[in-house]
PAMAR-217873 format. One record per residue (C-alpha): residue in one letter; chain; residue number from 1; x, z, y. Coordinates in steps of 0.1 Angstrom, whole numbers, plus 5000, padded with zeros to 4 digits. Each point is the difference from the previous one (the first is absolute). Last residue first. Example, Ala and Ser with C-alpha at 12.3 -4.5 7.8 and 13.67 -1.06 7.14 Angstrom:
<sites>
SITE   res   chain     n     px     pz     py
SITE     S       A     2   5137   5071   4989
SITE     A       A     1   4986   5007   4966
</sites>
This chain:
<sites>
SITE   res   chain     n     px     pz     py
SITE     X       A   326   8243   5315   9262
SITE     X       A   325   4983   5032   5014
SITE     X       A   324   4988   4983   5032
SITE     X       A   323   4995   4963   4994
SITE     X       A   322   5030   4978   5005
SITE     X       A   321   5006   4987   5036
SITE     X       A   320   4989   4968   5016
SITE     X       A   319   5029   4976   5006
SITE     X       A   318   5019   5001   5032
SITE     X       A   317   5006   4978   5031
SITE     X       A   316   5017   5013   5031
SITE     X       A   315   4994   4979   5030
SITE     X       A   314   5033   4995   5019
SITE     X       A   313   5016   5023   5026
SITE     X       A   312   4982   5028   4981
SITE     X       A   311   4974   5026   5010
SITE     X       A   310   4980   5012   4970
SITE     X       A   309   4965   4985   4995
SITE     X       A   308   5010   4983   4967
SITE     X       A   307   4990   4963   4996
SITE     X       A   306   4986   4996   4965
SITE     X       A   305   5009   4980   4969
SITE     X       A   304   4976   5002   4971
SITE     X       A   303   5017   5004   4966
SITE     X       A   302   4973   5014   4976
SITE     X       A   301   5012   5035   4991
SITE     X       A   300   5003   5007   4962
SITE     X       A   299   4978   5014   4973
SITE     X       A   298   4996   4988   4964
SITE     X       A   297   4993   5034   4984
SITE     X       A   296   5025   5015   4976
SITE     X       A   295   5006   4997   4962
SITE     X       A   294   4994   4962   4997
SITE     X       A   293   5017   4990   4968
SITE     X       A   292   4971   5015   4981
SITE     X       A   291   4978   4971   5011
SITE     X       A   290   5019   4977   4977
SITE     X       A   289   4988   4964   5002
SITE     X       A   288   5010   4993   5036
SITE     X       A   287   4983   4978   5025
SITE     X       A   286   5004   4989   5037
SITE     X       A   285   4979   4974   5018
SITE     X       A   284   5008   4984   5033
SITE     X       A   283   4976   4992   5028
SITE     X       A   282   5006   4988   5036
SITE     X       A   281   4973   5003   5025
SITE     X       A   280   4978   4979   5023
SITE     X       A   279   4974   5001   5028
SITE     X       A   278   4999   5038   5002
SITE     X       A   277   5015   5024   4974
SITE     X       A   276   4977   5030   5005
SITE     X       A   275   4967   4981   5005
SITE     X       A   274   5009   4975   4973
SITE     X       A   273   5007   5028   4975
SITE     X       A   272   4967   5017   5010
SITE     X       A   271   4981   4967   4994
SITE     X       A   270   5010   5000   4963
SITE     X       A   269   5016   4974   4977
SITE     X       A   268   4980   4971   5015
SITE     X       A   267   5008   5014   5035
SITE     X       A   266   5037   4998   4993
SITE     X       A   265   4995   4964   4988
SITE     X       A   264   4982   4990   5032
SITE     X       A   263   5026   5019   5021
SITE     X       A   262   5029   4979   4987
SITE     X       A   261   5022   5010   4971
SITE     X       A   260   5037   4993   4999
SITE     X       A   259   5017   5004   4966
SITE     X       A   258   5030   5020   4989
SITE     X       A   257   5016   4994   4966
SITE     X       A   256   4993   5026   4973
SITE     X       A   255   5019   5032   4991
SITE     X       A   254   5004   5017   4966
SITE     X       A   253   5010   4968   4982
SITE     X       A   252   5034   5012   4989
SITE     X       A   251   5016   5005   5034
SITE     X       A   250   4975   5026   5011
SITE     X       A   249   5008   5022   4970
SITE     X       A   248   4996   5033   5018
SITE     X       A   247   4986   4998   5036
SITE     X       A   246   5021   5020   5025
SITE     X       A   245   5017   4972   5019
SITE     X       A   244   4970   4977   4995
SITE     X       A   243   4978   5023   5019
SITE     X       A   242   5023   5000   5030
SITE     X       A   241   5005   4962   4997
SITE     X       A   240   4962   4995   5000
SITE     X       A   239   4990   5024   5027
SITE     X       A   238   5011   4979   5030
SITE     X       A   237   4980   4970   4988
SITE     X       A   236   4988   4992   5035
SITE     X       A   235   4963   5008   4999
SITE     X       A   234   5000   5016   4966
SITE     X       A   233   4979   5000   4968
SITE     X       A   232   5012   5015   4968
SITE     X       A   231   4983   4994   4966
SITE     X       A   230   5012   5028   4978
SITE     X       A   229   5002   5001   4962
SITE     X       A   228   5008   5031   4979
SITE     X       A   227   5002   5002   4962
SITE     X       A   226   4995   5025   4972
SITE     X       A   225   4981   5032   5009
SITE     X       A   224   4995   5021   4969
SITE     X       A   223   5017   5033   5008
SITE     X       A   222   4982   5016   5030
SITE     X       A   221   5012   5027   5024
SITE     X       A   220   5026   4976   5013
SITE     X       A   219   4971   4981   5016
SITE     X       A   218   5001   5023   5030
SITE     X       A   217   5036   4989   5005
SITE     X       A   216   4990   4963   5006
SITE     X       A   215   4983   4999   5034
SITE     X       A   214   5005   4967   5018
SITE     X       A   213   5011   5001   5036
SITE     X       A   212   5016   4976   5024
SITE     X       A   211   5006   5024   5029
SITE     X       A   210   4988   5000   5036
SITE     X       A   209   4967   5011   4987
SITE     X       A   208   4964   5000   5013
SITE     X       A   207   4975   4997   4971
SITE     X       A   206   4978   4973   4984
SITE     X       A   205   4989   5007   4964
SITE     X       A   204   4982   4975   4977
SITE     X       A   203   4978   5008   4970
SITE     X       A   202   4995   4979   4969
SITE     X       A   201   4967   4996   4981
SITE     X       A   200   5003   5017   4967
SITE     X       A   199   5009   4982   4968
SITE     X       A   198   4988   5019   4969
SITE     X       A   197   5013   5011   4966
SITE     X       A   196   4983   5029   4983
SITE     X       A   195   4967   4991   5016
SITE     X       A   194   4979   5019   5025
SITE     X       A   193   5029   5012   5020
SITE     X       A   192   4993   5023   5030
SITE     X       A   191   5025   4997   5028
SITE     X       A   190   5013   5028   5022
SITE     X       A   189   5026   4990   5026
SITE     X       A   188   5021   5027   5016
SITE     X       A   187   5021   4989   5030
SITE     X       A   186   5029   5022   5010
SITE     X       A   185   5014   5002   5036
SITE     X       A   184   5031   5022   5004
SITE     X       A   183   5030   4977   4998
SITE     X       A   182   5024   5017   5024
SITE     X       A   181   5029   5000   4975
SITE     X       A   180   4995   5037   4992
SITE     X       A   179   4963   4992   4993
SITE     X       A   178   5009   4974   4974
SITE     X       A   177   5024   5024   4983
SITE     X       A   176   4974   5028   4998
SITE     X       A   175   4975   4975   4985
SITE     X       A   174   5026   4991   4973
SITE     X       A   173   5007   5037   4992
SITE     X       A   172   4963   5009   4999
SITE     X       A   171   4994   4971   4976
SITE     X       A   170   5027   5012   4977
SITE     X       A   169   4986   5035   5000
SITE     X       A   168   4965   4988   4992
SITE     X       A   167   5010   4977   4972
SITE     X       A   166   4964   5004   4987
SITE     X       A   165   4972   5010   5023
SITE     X       A   164   4970   5020   4987
SITE     X       A   163   4970   4994   5022
SITE     X       A   162   4979   4982   4974
SITE     X       A   161   4975   4979   5020
SITE     X       A   160   4966   5011   5013
SITE     X       A   159   5006   4984   5034
SITE     X       A   158   5002   5034   5017
SITE     X       A   157   5025   5011   4973
SITE     X       A   156   5022   4970   5006
SITE     X       A   155   5000   5006   5037
SITE     X       A   154   5008   5037   4996
SITE     X       A   153   5030   4992   4978
SITE     X       A   152   5012   4974   5025
SITE     X       A   151   4996   5023   5030
SITE     X       A   150   5022   5026   4982
SITE     X       A   149   5026   4974   4992
SITE     X       A   148   5001   4989   5036
SITE     X       A   147   5003   5035   5013
SITE     X       A   146   5029   5007   4976
SITE     X       A   145   5018   4969   5013
SITE     X       A   144   5000   5011   5036
SITE     X       A   143   4997   4980   5032
SITE     X       A   142   4973   4976   4989
SITE     X       A   141   4980   4973   5018
SITE     X       A   140   4973   4990   4975
SITE     X       A   139   4983   4967   4994
SITE     X       A   138   4969   4999   4978
SITE     X       A   137   4987   4968   4983
SITE     X       A   136   4971   4998   4975
SITE     X       A   135   5007   4964   4987
SITE     X       A   134   4974   4979   4982
SITE     X       A   133   4992   4981   5032
SITE     X       A   132   5015   5020   5028
SITE     X       A   131   4986   5035   5001
SITE     X       A   130   5014   5019   5030
SITE     X       A   129   5020   5030   5011
SITE     X       A   128   5028   5000   5026
SITE     X       A   127   5022   5026   5018
SITE     X       A   126   4995   5030   4977
SITE     X       A   125   5026   5025   5014
SITE     X       A   124   5023   5022   4980
SITE     X       A   123   5026   5027   5007
SITE     X       A   122   4996   5003   5038
SITE     X       A   121   5036   4999   5012
SITE     X       A   120   5030   5017   4984
SITE     X       A   119   5034   4993   5017
SITE     X       A   118   5022   4979   4981
SITE     X       A   117   5153   4693   4831
SITE     X       A   116   4989   4978   4976
SITE     X       A   115   5019   4967   4997
SITE     X       A   114   4991   4964   4994
SITE     X       A   113   4966   5002   5018
SITE     X       A   112   4965   4995   4987
SITE     X       A   111   4970   4995   5024
SITE     X       A   110   4963   5008   4996
SITE     X       A   109   4976   4974   5011
SITE     X       A   108   4977   4994   5030
SITE     X       A   107   4991   4962   4999
SITE     X       A   106   4977   5001   5031
SITE     X       A   105   4969   4989   4980
SITE     X       A   104   5009   5023   4971
SITE     X       A   103   5005   5030   5024
SITE     X       A   102   4966   4991   5016
SITE     X       A   101   4982   5000   4967
SITE     X       A   100   5016   5032   4989
SITE     X       A    99   4991   5017   5033
SITE     X       A    98   4964   4989   4995
SITE     X       A    97   5000   5015   4965
SITE     X       A    96   5015   5031   5015
SITE     X       A    95   4971   5003   5024
SITE     X       A    94   4974   4993   4973
SITE     X       A    93   4988   5036   4999
SITE     X       A    92   4993   5000   5037
SITE     X       A    91   5015   5028   5020
SITE     X       A    90   4985   5032   5013
SITE     X       A    89   5015   5019   5030
SITE     X       A    88   5019   5032   5006
SITE     X       A    87   5016   5007   5034
SITE     X       A    86   5031   5021   4994
SITE     X       A    85   5010   5032   5018
SITE     X       A    84   5038   5001   5000
SITE     X       A    83   5030   5002   4976
SITE     X       A    82   4978   4994   4970
SITE     X       A    81   4998   5016   4965
SITE     X       A    80   4978   4984   4973
SITE     X       A    79   4981   5021   4975
SITE     X       A    78   4977   4984   4973
SITE     X       A    77   4969   5015   4985
SITE     X       A    76   4981   4996   4967
SITE     X       A    75   4964   5002   4988
SITE     X       A    74   4992   4994   4964
SITE     X       A    73   4991   4974   4974
SITE     X       A    72   5022   5002   4969
SITE     X       A    71   5036   4991   4989
SITE     X       A    70   5011   4993   5036
SITE     X       A    69   5009   4967   5017
SITE     X       A    68   4999   4992   5037
SITE     X       A    67   5005   4968   5019
SITE     X       A    66   5006   5002   5037
SITE     X       A    65   5015   4978   5026
SITE     X       A    64   5019   5016   5029
SITE     X       A    63   5001   4987   5035
SITE     X       A    62   5025   5015   5026
SITE     X       A    61   5000   4991   5037
SITE     X       A    60   5028   5014   5020
SITE     X       A    59   5002   5005   5038
SITE     X       A    58   5028   4999   5025
SITE     X       A    57   5025   4975   4988
SITE     X       A    56   4974   4974   4991
SITE     X       A    55   4997   5010   4963
SITE     X       A    54   4979   4985   4972
SITE     X       A    53   5001   5015   4965
SITE     X       A    52   4980   4986   4971
SITE     X       A    51   5001   5020   4968
SITE     X       A    50   5005   4999   4962
SITE     X       A    49   5008   5029   4977
SITE     X       A    48   5005   5001   4963
SITE     X       A    47   4985   5005   4966
SITE     X       A    46   4983   5033   5007
SITE     X       A    45   4984   5020   4972
SITE     X       A    44   4978   5030   5008
SITE     X       A    43   4998   5031   4979
SITE     X       A    42   4974   5026   4992
SITE     X       A    41   5002   5032   4980
SITE     X       A    40   5016   5021   5028
SITE     X       A    39   4969   4998   5022
SITE     X       A    38   4994   4981   5033
SITE     X       A    37   5020   4968   5002
SITE     X       A    36   5023   4997   5029
SITE     X       A    35   5017   4967   5009
SITE     X       A    34   5030   4996   5022
SITE     X       A    33   5004   4968   5019
SITE     X       A    32   4984   4976   4976
SITE     X       A    31   4995   4963   5000
SITE     X       A    30   4988   4972   4977
SITE     X       A    29   4995   4963   5006
SITE     X       A    28   4988   4972   4977
SITE     X       A    27   5001   4966   5018
SITE     X       A    26   5035   4990   4988
SITE     X       A    25   5028   4992   5024
SITE     X       A    24   5024   5021   4979
SITE     X       A    23   4986   5033   5009
SITE     X       A    22   5006   5032   4980
SITE     X       A    21   4968   5018   4997
SITE     X       A    20   4986   5026   5024
SITE     X       A    19   4978   5030   4992
SITE     X       A    18   4981   5018   5027
SITE     X       A    17   4980   5032   5005
SITE     X       A    16   5003   5012   5035
SITE     X       A    15   5008   5032   5018
SITE     X       A    14   5014   4992   5033
SITE     X       A    13   5023   5028   5010
SITE     X       A    12   5011   5012   5034
SITE     X       A    11   5023   5029   4995
SITE     X       A    10   5000   5028   4975
SITE     X       A     9   4984   5000   4966
SITE     X       A     8   4983   5024   4976
SITE     X       A     7   4996   5007   4963
SITE     X       A     6   5011   4972   4978
SITE     X       A     5   4977   4974   4983
SITE     X       A     4   5011   4981   4970
SITE     X       A     3   5024   4971   4998
SITE     X       A     2   5011   4972   4977
SITE     X       A     1   5016   4969   5015
</sites>
């Protein structure tokens, strides 16, 4: 994906610099959710996206691996929209290597099938700022896309970076769309690159959400992303058929078998996954070689049955409702 900084954003955005590579159980991982490179003369290449997603029906844990490439040393940022305030935490660089080892031990493999099938609030609030390893992370809650772009320009100037933002109007349109769907947290992650190609320690994000959520639309501002690969953890496997129903090319090796991982394996990958999932979890991998086939975010309610408080002769069970704005 190729992208240069727009003007301002709305919603909660995590600004992070990440490039993900297409994953076929190889140790090299790349990830990007919307990269901004100050200055119109720069570009960033992205070969794909790879992520770990764990969901227990109430919270989601998202881990992105990062490998960056630019023609010369510079500082770059990434933007990631979230539906709620995320907790940001560092992740070991060998996490995906550990995941590969466990996947091999458990015989995880991709399968092939015969057939394919708003009132205005305060415009912008800084909710979190911290330096985590090489990442300078800022989380904003935004209600207006112009306010976000204005903040971004000031932020770049304060950090002695070019404040000119390319694709500014396209970025405003995407941010406005996120806000209209109730996704108003944006994480900004500023990462200095000392070499033209560099692997940066991954970051993880834990946030309340009744939806399975993976932001894709923000990446439409870029052009070079190739593949996407997700490793999905679930307590009961309820997300797998829902994700399979919208996943392109699942029948041609785009979806793996499901494996059962015990707490010790979950802890080996990352303790936060074990904390969220508990004693055991199911895992299935999904991959697709053409990122451009994903034009909208992957976003659907996780089916958790609840007893409604209304008065009925028998208990009334219902699924949790779609997010406001969906």
